[in-house]
C-alpha positions as CSV (number, residue, x, y, z in Angstrom):
1,M,-20.2,0.6,-11.2
2,R,-16.9,0.6,-9.4
3,Y,-14.7,-2.3,-10.1
4,P,-13.3,-4.2,-7.1
5,L,-10.4,-2.3,-5.6
6,C,-10.1,-0.3,-8.8
7,A,-9.0,3.3,-8.6
8,I,-11.6,4.3,-11.1
9,C,-15.2,4.8,-9.8
10,V,-16.6,7.3,-12.2
11,T,-18.8,6.8,-15.3
12,E,-16.8,6.0,-18.4
13,L,-16.6,9.0,-20.6
14,A,-17.3,8.6,-24.3
15,I,-14.2,8.5,-26.4
16,L,-14.3,11.1,-29.2
17,S,-12.0,11.1,-32.1
18,T,-9.7,14.1,-32.1
19,G,-8.2,13.5,-35.5
20,M,-4.8,13.0,-33.9
21,P,-2.5,10.4,-35.5
22,A,-2.1,7.1,-33.7
23,C,1.1,6.7,-31.7
24,A,4.0,5.4,-33.8
25,R,5.0,1.8,-32.9
26,R,8.7,1.4,-32.1
27,T,10.6,-1.8,-31.8
28,D,11.2,-3.2,-28.3
29,Q,14.2,-1.8,-26.5
30,Q,14.1,1.4,-28.6
31,M,13.5,4.3,-26.3
32,E,12.6,7.7,-27.5
33,S,14.6,10.5,-25.9
34,H,13.1,13.8,-24.8
35,A,16.3,15.4,-23.5
36,S,16.3,18.7,-25.4
37,N,17.0,21.7,-23.2
38,R,17.9,19.5,-20.2
39,A,21.2,19.2,-18.4
40,D,23.5,16.4,-19.4
41,S,22.7,14.6,-16.1
42,A,19.0,14.6,-16.9
43,I,17.1,11.8,-18.5
44,A,13.7,11.8,-20.3
45,E,12.9,8.8,-22.4
46,D,10.1,6.4,-23.1
47,G,9.3,3.5,-25.3
48,F,8.6,-0.2,-25.5
49,V,10.9,-2.8,-23.8
50,R,10.7,-6.5,-24.1
51,V,9.2,-7.6,-20.7
52,G,7.7,-11.1,-20.1
53,G,7.9,-11.9,-23.8
54,I,5.9,-8.9,-25.0
55,G,6.5,-5.2,-25.7
56,Q,5.7,-3.1,-22.6
57,W,5.9,0.6,-22.2
58,I,8.3,2.2,-19.8
59,S,9.1,5.9,-19.1
60,I,12.2,7.2,-17.2
61,R,12.4,10.9,-16.3
62,G,14.5,12.9,-13.9
63,E,16.7,16.0,-13.6
64,N,19.7,14.2,-12.3
65,R,20.5,10.5,-12.8
66,E,22.5,10.4,-9.5
67,N,19.3,11.0,-7.6
68,P,17.6,7.9,-6.1
69,A,15.5,5.9,-8.6
70,I,11.9,5.3,-7.8
71,V,9.8,2.7,-9.7
72,V,6.1,3.4,-9.6
73,F,3.6,0.6,-9.9
74,H,0.2,2.0,-10.9
75,G,-3.2,1.0,-9.6
76,G,-6.3,-0.5,-11.1
77,P,-5.6,-3.0,-12.4
78,A,-4.9,-1.1,-15.7
79,V,-5.0,2.5,-14.5
80,A,-2.0,3.3,-16.6
81,N,0.2,6.3,-15.8
82,S,1.4,6.9,-19.4
83,A,-1.2,9.7,-19.7
84,L,-0.5,11.0,-16.2
85,L,3.2,11.7,-16.1
86,A,2.7,15.3,-15.3
87,T,1.3,14.2,-11.9
88,Y,4.9,13.2,-11.0
89,S,6.8,16.1,-12.6
90,G,7.5,17.7,-9.2
91,W,9.3,14.5,-8.2
92,E,11.8,14.7,-11.0
93,K,14.0,17.2,-9.2
94,Y,14.6,14.7,-6.4
95,F,14.1,11.3,-7.9
96,T,14.5,9.6,-11.3
97,V,11.0,8.4,-11.8
98,V,10.3,5.1,-13.6
99,Q,6.8,4.5,-14.9
100,W,5.5,1.3,-16.4
101,D,2.2,0.6,-18.2
102,Q,1.6,-2.9,-16.9
103,R,0.5,-5.9,-19.0
104,G,-3.0,-5.2,-20.2
105,A,-2.9,-1.5,-19.5
106,G,-2.5,1.7,-21.4
107,K,0.2,1.8,-24.1
108,T,1.2,-1.8,-23.3
109,F,-2.4,-2.9,-24.1
110,G,-2.2,-0.8,-27.2
111,R,0.9,-2.7,-28.4
112,N,-0.5,-6.2,-27.6
113,G,-4.3,-5.8,-27.6
114,K,-6.8,-8.5,-26.6
115,S,-4.2,-11.2,-27.5
116,T,-2.2,-10.2,-24.4
117,P,-1.2,-13.5,-22.8
118,D,-0.7,-14.7,-19.2
119,M,-2.9,-12.3,-17.2
120,T,-1.9,-14.0,-14.0
121,I,-0.5,-12.7,-10.7
122,D,2.7,-14.8,-11.2
123,R,3.3,-13.2,-14.6
124,F,2.7,-9.7,-13.2
125,V,5.2,-10.4,-10.5
126,E,7.8,-11.6,-13.0
127,D,7.1,-8.6,-15.2
128,G,7.6,-6.2,-12.3
129,I,10.9,-7.8,-11.5
130,E,12.0,-7.5,-15.1
131,V,11.0,-3.8,-15.1
132,V,13.0,-3.1,-12.0
133,E,16.0,-5.0,-13.4
134,Y,15.8,-2.9,-16.6
135,A,15.7,0.3,-14.5
136,R,18.6,-0.7,-12.4
137,K,20.7,-1.4,-15.5
138,R,19.7,1.6,-17.4
139,L,20.3,4.0,-14.4
140,N,23.4,2.1,-13.1
141,K,21.8,1.5,-9.7
142,N,22.3,-1.3,-7.3
143,K,18.9,-0.7,-5.6
144,V,15.7,1.3,-6.3
145,I,12.8,2.5,-4.3
146,L,9.5,0.8,-5.1
147,L,6.3,2.8,-4.8
148,G,3.0,1.0,-5.3
149,H,-0.5,2.5,-5.4
150,S,-3.6,0.5,-4.7
151,W,-3.4,-2.7,-6.9
152,G,0.2,-1.7,-7.5
153,S,0.8,-1.9,-3.7
154,F,-0.3,-5.5,-3.6
155,L,2.0,-6.3,-6.5
156,G,4.8,-4.3,-4.9
157,V,4.8,-6.0,-1.5
158,T,4.7,-9.4,-3.3
159,I,7.8,-8.5,-5.4
160,V,9.7,-7.0,-2.5
161,K,9.2,-10.2,-0.6
162,K,10.4,-12.3,-3.5
163,R,13.5,-10.1,-4.5
164,P,14.4,-7.9,-1.5
165,E,18.0,-7.4,-2.7
166,L,16.7,-5.1,-5.5
167,F,15.2,-2.5,-3.2
168,S,16.4,0.1,-0.8
169,A,12.8,0.7,0.5
170,Y,9.2,0.0,-0.2
171,V,6.5,2.8,-0.2
172,G,2.8,2.0,-0.3
173,T,-0.1,4.4,-0.8
174,G,-3.7,3.5,-1.1
175,Q,-2.3,0.4,0.4
176,V,-4.1,-2.9,-0.3
177,V,-4.2,-5.4,2.5
178,G,-6.7,-7.8,1.1
179,F,-10.1,-8.1,-0.5
180,A,-11.9,-9.5,2.6
181,Q,-10.3,-6.9,4.8
182,T,-11.4,-4.1,2.5
183,M,-15.0,-5.3,2.4
184,T,-15.1,-5.7,6.2
185,A,-13.7,-2.2,6.8
186,Q,-16.0,-0.6,4.2
187,Y,-19.1,-2.3,5.7
188,A,-18.2,-1.0,9.2
189,Y,-17.5,2.5,7.9
190,I,-20.7,2.7,5.9
191,M,-22.8,1.4,8.9
192,K,-21.2,4.1,11.1
193,R,-21.9,6.9,8.6
194,A,-25.4,5.8,7.8
195,E,-26.3,5.6,11.4
196,A,-24.9,9.1,12.0
197,D,-26.8,10.5,9.0
198,G,-30.0,8.6,9.7
199,N,-29.9,7.1,6.3
200,Q,-32.6,4.4,6.8
201,D,-32.4,3.2,3.2
202,A,-28.6,2.5,3.5
203,L,-29.1,0.8,6.9
204,R,-31.8,-1.4,5.5
205,D,-29.6,-2.5,2.6
206,L,-26.7,-3.2,4.9
207,R,-28.8,-5.4,7.1
208,E,-30.2,-7.2,4.1
209,I,-26.8,-8.1,2.7
210,G,-25.2,-8.7,6.1
211,P,-21.5,-8.2,6.9
212,P,-18.8,-9.7,4.7
213,P,-17.2,-12.0,3.7
214,Y,-18.8,-12.4,0.2
215,G,-17.3,-12.6,-3.2
216,I,-17.8,-10.5,-6.3
217,G,-21.6,-10.9,-6.7
218,P,-24.9,-9.0,-5.9
219,K,-24.0,-8.3,-2.2
220,F,-20.6,-6.9,-3.2
221,F,-22.1,-4.5,-5.8
222,I,-24.7,-3.3,-3.3
223,L,-21.9,-2.6,-0.8
224,Q,-19.9,-0.7,-3.4
225,K,-22.9,1.4,-4.4
226,L,-23.4,2.3,-0.7
227,D,-19.7,3.1,-0.3
228,D,-19.9,5.5,-3.3
229,L,-22.2,7.6,-1.1
230,Y,-19.3,8.3,1.2
231,V,-16.3,8.6,-1.1
232,L,-14.3,11.6,-0.2
233,P,-15.2,14.6,-2.5
234,V,-11.5,15.3,-3.1
235,D,-11.2,11.8,-4.6
236,T,-14.3,12.2,-6.8
237,Q,-12.9,15.5,-8.1
238,Y,-9.5,13.9,-8.8
239,L,-11.1,11.0,-10.7
240,Q,-13.0,13.5,-12.9
241,K,-9.8,15.5,-13.5
242,M,-7.8,12.3,-14.2
243,M,-10.2,11.1,-16.8
244,E,-10.1,14.6,-18.5
245,T,-6.3,14.4,-18.4
246,V,-6.3,11.1,-20.1
247,R,-8.4,12.5,-22.9
248,T,-6.5,15.8,-23.4
249,T,-2.9,15.2,-22.4
250,P,-0.4,16.4,-25.1
251,N,1.2,13.7,-27.2
252,Y,-1.5,11.2,-26.1
253,S,-3.4,10.4,-29.3
254,S,-7.0,9.4,-29.8
255,Q,-5.8,5.8,-30.2
256,D,-3.8,6.0,-27.0
257,V,-7.0,7.1,-25.2
258,Q,-8.9,4.2,-26.7
259,D,-6.2,1.8,-25.6
260,W,-6.3,3.3,-22.0
261,M,-10.0,2.7,-21.8
262,G,-9.9,-0.6,-23.5
263,G,-7.1,-1.9,-21.3
264,R,-9.2,-1.2,-18.2
265,Q,-12.2,-3.2,-19.5
266,F,-10.0,-6.1,-20.7
267,S,-8.0,-6.3,-17.5
268,M,-10.8,-6.1,-15.1
269,Q,-12.9,-8.8,-16.9
270,L,-9.9,-11.2,-16.6
271,M,-8.5,-10.2,-13.2
272,A,-11.6,-9.9,-11.0
273,P,-11.0,-13.4,-9.6
274,I,-7.4,-12.4,-8.8
275,V,-8.4,-9.2,-7.1
276,A,-11.1,-11.1,-5.0
277,A,-8.4,-13.5,-3.8
278,M,-5.9,-10.8,-2.7
279,D,-4.7,-11.2,0.9
280,L,-1.2,-10.0,1.8
281,P,-1.1,-11.3,5.4
282,A,-2.1,-14.8,4.2
283,T,0.3,-14.9,1.2
284,Q,3.2,-12.7,2.3
285,G,3.0,-12.6,6.1
286,Y,4.2,-9.7,8.2
287,E,8.0,-9.9,7.8
288,M,9.4,-7.2,5.5
289,P,13.0,-7.5,4.6
290,V,13.5,-3.8,3.6
291,P,12.4,-0.4,5.1
292,F,8.6,-0.2,4.9
293,L,6.9,3.1,4.5
294,I,3.2,3.8,4.0
295,I,1.9,7.3,3.1
296,Q,-1.8,7.0,3.3
297,G,-4.8,9.4,3.0
298,E,-6.3,9.4,6.4
299,E,-9.8,9.4,4.8
300,D,-9.1,6.6,2.3
301,H,-12.2,4.4,2.2
302,I,-11.4,2.7,-1.2
303,T,-8.6,0.8,0.4
304,P,-9.6,1.7,4.0
305,T,-7.0,3.2,6.2
306,S,-8.4,1.3,9.3
307,A,-7.4,-2.0,7.6
308,V,-4.0,-0.5,6.7
309,E,-3.3,0.6,10.3
310,D,-4.1,-2.9,11.6
311,Y,-1.8,-4.5,9.0
312,F,1.0,-2.0,9.6
313,E,1.0,-2.7,13.4
314,K,1.9,-6.3,12.7
315,I,4.6,-5.6,10.1
316,R,8.2,-6.4,11.2
317,A,10.8,-4.5,9.1
318,P,14.3,-3.1,9.5
319,R,12.5,0.3,9.7
320,K,8.8,1.1,9.3
321,E,6.8,4.3,9.2
322,L,3.1,5.1,8.7
323,V,2.2,8.6,7.6
324,L,-1.4,9.7,7.5
325,I,-2.2,12.8,5.5
326,K,-5.2,14.6,6.9
327,G,-8.1,15.4,4.6
328,A,-6.7,13.1,1.9
329,G,-8.2,9.9,0.5
330,H,-7.2,7.3,-2.0
331,F,-5.1,9.5,-4.3
332,A,-3.0,11.4,-1.7
333,Y,0.0,11.4,-4.0
334,A,-1.9,13.6,-6.5
335,T,-4.4,15.5,-4.4
336,N,-1.9,16.4,-1.7
337,G,1.2,16.2,-3.9
338,D,3.5,18.6,-2.0
339,E,2.9,17.1,1.4
340,F,3.2,13.6,0.0
341,R,6.5,14.4,-1.7
342,A,7.8,16.0,1.5
343,H,7.2,12.9,3.4
344,L,8.7,10.8,0.7
345,L,11.9,12.9,0.7
346,K,12.2,12.8,4.4
347,S,11.9,9.1,4.6
348,V,13.6,7.7,1.5
349,G,15.0,10.4,-0.7
350,T,18.6,11.7,-0.7
351,P,19.0,14.1,-3.7
352,A,22.3,14.2,-5.5
353,G,24.8,16.4,-3.8
354,S,23.3,16.0,-0.4
355,A,25.2,14.4,2.5
356,G,25.0,10.6,2.5
357,H,24.6,10.2,-1.3
358,R,27.2,8.0,-3.0
359,S,28.8,9.4,-6.1
360,G,28.5,7.6,-9.4
361,G,24.8,7.1,-9.1
362,R,24.8,3.8,-7.3
363,D,22.7,3.1,-4.2
364,D,23.7,0.6,-1.6
């Protein structure tokens, strides 16, 4: 089944032991450098940092520390990026990319396990702020760009509203608006597609459950099953590729794979009520204190683009921009990576050495 607003909607793959050793556990604040054969201005390190009272995994990679720093909040909850760093390797020429396995996800789940405390939205928000503060200090930046995908976009908007002085811009993709808005848009889309296809079984099911709102229960799961009929093929293909990458990526041990999968299960069981209550307009309003950019797959029906467009129209920000990538769905940053990166650079990126970039690696 597909978890609510979760980026993962494929059958869980069996975890097979590869005989690889478990990842060595390092003390918090001890980052492992991977800087061999890189220029002095480059950075490539990862490890556990004390965030919110527990060890949480952070990666920082880039070819030039003077480039803008972009902090990426992954989706899910618990679709950790520690196994997927190669997806962002093309960004490292232009940005210093900061990745974070959130509380209950990936390597952070591996460090803390099922005893992970405080799985609440307030704690996630404070964790995110601490991660941003760590990145600013480590990279000597006044401000960073925040990019949130799916669940991470809900977290990102909430954090930007709380601490706008930390950010030069916000970028959303697979942008969450709210649970109710998602269900309403999905219902309308499925109805339209089923009518066009003459899918009488789907139409009967839709009439039986009726239009939203409804919580996470039988009607919700019927709607998600119907929505799966119309998920963009490029998204389905990417999900399959992503799961294979998690299992086969170099330096990701069999224990890391188990932690990645276990974190998904652990987090979604605890956070389903939080996901079902998500509503950015109700909790954060429409005033955005920093430049606001959304780069969205035009055919995203997991976090429906129609709901995003309605939300975007009401946003008031110093500068705002909505970019729709044709033929792309929920994972446009990966499936249409070159186009996504080009839009990102045009809107928020100023590589080191280009006009307008301040020397000394500090962004105003």
